[in-house]
Z-matrix of the N, CA and C atoms (Angstrom, degrees):
N
C 1 1.451
C 2 1.536 1 109.01
N 3 1.316 2 115.53 1 136.21
C 4 1.461 3 121.66 2 -179.18
C 5 1.528 4 110.79 3 -84.18
N 6 1.314 5 116.00 4 154.89
C 7 1.464 6 119.89 5 174.41
C 8 1.529 7 108.92 6 -78.49
N 9 1.327 8 116.17 7 164.13
C 10 1.470 9 119.79 8 177.94
C 11 1.518 10 110.94 9 -60.03
N 12 1.316 11 117.15 10 -38.21
C 13 1.460 12 121.30 11 178.99
C 14 1.527 13 111.29 12 -62.49
N 15 1.326 14 116.11 13 -43.36
C 16 1.465 15 120.22 14 179.33
C 17 1.528 16 111.38 15 -65.55
N 18 1.324 17 116.03 16 -40.80
C 19 1.467 18 120.08 17 178.84
C 20 1.517 19 110.04 18 -63.50
N 21 1.331 20 116.55 19 -46.54
C 22 1.462 21 119.99 20 -178.76
C 23 1.524 22 111.32 21 -61.98
N 24 1.313 23 117.41 22 -43.42
C 25 1.472 24 121.96 23 179.72
C 26 1.532 25 110.29 24 -62.79
N 27 1.313 26 116.23 25 -45.11
C 28 1.474 27 120.31 26 -179.70
C 29 1.518 28 111.07 27 -66.43
N 30 1.330 29 116.61 28 -40.54
C 31 1.460 30 121.56 29 179.71
C 32 1.524 31 109.81 30 -61.14
N 33 1.325 32 116.76 31 -47.55
C 34 1.470 33 121.23 32 179.06
C 35 1.532 34 110.46 33 -60.93
N 36 1.312 35 116.52 34 -39.00
C 37 1.454 36 120.73 35 -179.36
C 38 1.520 37 113.30 36 -64.00
N 39 1.324 38 116.63 37 -28.39
C 40 1.469 39 120.11 38 -179.99
C 41 1.527 40 112.48 39 -66.47
N 42 1.335 41 116.25 40 -30.95
C 43 1.467 42 119.86 41 -170.60
C 44 1.527 43 113.77 42 -119.80
N 45 1.325 44 118.30 43 13.29
C 46 1.468 45 119.86 44 -177.66
C 47 1.514 46 113.23 45 -68.01
N 48 1.316 47 117.35 46 -29.06
C 49 1.467 48 119.21 47 -177.34
C 50 1.524 49 112.84 48 -82.43
N 51 1.331 50 117.34 49 -2.14
C 52 1.457 51 121.01 50 179.28
C 53 1.513 52 114.03 51 79.55
N 54 1.317 53 117.03 52 -2.29
C 55 1.453 54 121.73 53 179.89
C 56 1.529 55 109.12 54 -92.56
N 57 1.317 56 116.94 55 107.19
C 58 1.457 57 121.95 56 -177.51
C 59 1.525 58 108.28 57 -96.58
N 60 1.331 59 115.36 58 103.87
C 61 1.457 60 120.47 59 -179.67
C 62 1.528 61 109.85 60 -107.41
N 63 1.320 62 115.24 61 163.10
C 64 1.467 63 119.71 62 177.27
C 65 1.525 64 110.06 63 -62.81
N 66 1.317 65 116.52 64 -35.92
C 67 1.464 66 120.85 65 178.42
C 68 1.531 67 111.03 66 -63.26
N 69 1.325 68 116.88 67 -43.68
C 70 1.461 69 121.13 68 179.14
C 71 1.524 70 110.69 69 -64.89
N 72 1.328 71 117.39 70 -40.25
C 73 1.459 72 120.96 71 178.23
C 74 1.529 73 110.92 72 -63.88
N 75 1.311 74 116.67 73 -40.74
C 76 1.464 75 120.92 74 178.47
C 77 1.532 76 110.63 75 -65.12
N 78 1.327 77 116.60 76 -43.57
C 79 1.462 78 120.10 77 178.30
C 80 1.531 79 110.57 78 -64.66
N 81 1.325 80 117.12 79 -35.03
C 82 1.461 81 121.00 80 176.02
C 83 1.517 82 111.39 81 -62.25
N 84 1.326 83 116.64 82 -42.12
C 85 1.467 84 120.78 83 177.53
C 86 1.529 85 110.53 84 -63.36
N 87 1.321 86 116.39 85 -40.46
C 88 1.463 87 120.32 86 179.03
C 89 1.530 88 110.88 87 -63.88
N 90 1.316 89 116.76 88 -36.99
C 91 1.458 90 119.69 89 177.02
C 92 1.526 91 110.74 90 -65.88
N 93 1.316 92 117.18 91 -39.39
C 94 1.463 93 120.06 92 178.64
C 95 1.522 94 111.29 93 -61.23
N 96 1.319 95 116.35 94 -33.16
C 97 1.464 96 120.43 95 178.88
C 98 1.522 97 112.67 96 -65.67
N 99 1.327 98 116.68 97 -17.67
C 100 1.467 99 120.97 98 178.12
C 101 1.528 100 112.53 99 -76.68
N 102 1.334 101 116.37 100 -15.46
C 103 1.459 102 120.72 101 -176.13
C 104 1.528 103 111.32 102 -96.00
N 105 1.328 104 115.01 103 152.87
C 106 1.462 105 120.53 104 176.21
C 107 1.527 106 109.09 105 -61.76
N 108 1.327 107 118.15 106 144.88
C 109 1.467 108 121.27 107 -179.40
C 110 1.530 109 113.57 108 -57.12
N 111 1.328 110 117.57 109 -31.75
C 112 1.468 111 120.74 110 -177.68
C 113 1.521 112 113.38 111 -90.91
N 114 1.317 113 117.73 112 3.31
C 115 1.456 114 122.19 113 -177.65
C 116 1.530 115 111.68 114 -65.80
N 117 1.345 116 117.10 115 127.61
C 118 1.468 117 119.53 116 175.33
C 119 1.532 118 112.00 117 -59.96
N 120 1.330 119 116.45 118 -35.07
C 121 1.462 120 119.98 119 178.23
C 122 1.521 121 109.95 120 -63.40
N 123 1.311 122 117.28 121 -40.38
C 124 1.473 123 120.72 122 178.57
C 125 1.526 124 110.54 123 -59.57
N 126 1.317 125 116.53 124 -43.84
C 127 1.464 126 120.08 125 -179.86
C 128 1.529 127 111.28 126 -65.67
N 129 1.323 128 116.46 127 -42.07
C 130 1.470 129 120.35 128 -179.33
C 131 1.525 130 111.31 129 -65.77
N 132 1.331 131 116.49 130 -47.07
C 133 1.463 132 119.70 131 -179.51
C 134 1.522 133 111.47 132 -68.45
N 135 1.305 134 116.99 133 -31.50
C 136 1.461 135 120.58 134 176.32
C 137 1.529 136 110.33 135 -63.36
N 138 1.328 137 116.03 136 -42.69
C 139 1.472 138 120.18 137 176.68
C 140 1.526 139 110.55 138 -63.37
N 141 1.330 140 116.96 139 -42.60
C 142 1.459 141 120.77 140 179.08
C 143 1.527 142 111.22 141 -63.41
N 144 1.323 143 115.99 142 -40.31
C 145 1.459 144 120.67 143 179.35
C 146 1.525 145 110.50 144 -63.01
N 147 1.306 146 116.80 145 -39.70
C 148 1.468 147 121.09 146 178.61
C 149 1.533 148 110.23 147 -64.72
N 150 1.327 149 116.90 148 -41.03
C 151 1.466 150 120.62 149 177.31
C 152 1.524 151 111.10 150 -64.37
N 153 1.317 152 116.72 151 -42.71
C 154 1.465 153 120.54 152 177.98
C 155 1.525 154 110.94 153 -62.69
N 156 1.315 155 116.63 154 -38.85
C 157 1.455 156 120.64 155 177.83
C 158 1.534 157 110.77 156 -62.85
N 159 1.334 158 117.26 157 -41.16
C 160 1.466 159 121.27 158 177.72
C 161 1.531 160 110.78 159 -63.77
N 162 1.320 161 116.78 160 -39.73
C 163 1.470 162 120.59 161 177.96
C 164 1.526 163 110.08 162 -64.09
N 165 1.315 164 116.57 163 -43.34
C 166 1.474 165 120.76 164 -179.32
C 167 1.514 166 110.85 165 -62.24
N 168 1.328 167 117.41 166 -40.41
C 169 1.461 168 121.33 167 179.55
C 170 1.527 169 110.23 168 -67.76
N 171 1.325 170 117.01 169 -40.47
C 172 1.460 171 120.96 170 -179.60
C 173 1.532 172 111.50 171 -65.65
N 174 1.323 173 117.02 172 -33.06
C 175 1.458 174 121.27 173 -178.32
C 176 1.528 175 113.43 174 -79.08
N 177 1.315 176 116.20 175 -18.44
C 178 1.482 177 118.05 176 -176.50
C 179 1.508 178 112.83 177 -91.47
């Protein structure tokens, strides 16, 4: 299991180039699964992932 710091760093690394791909979104979901369900970071990154997904859909 990864630490919250490792998850956050990896999550940011997936989307730093501004290219939102289905693969990156899937990997982001997998990273969220590494966090405890009650983790505030999990909730925040989950919201960010949903926003990124909306952006990806709007761009396609």
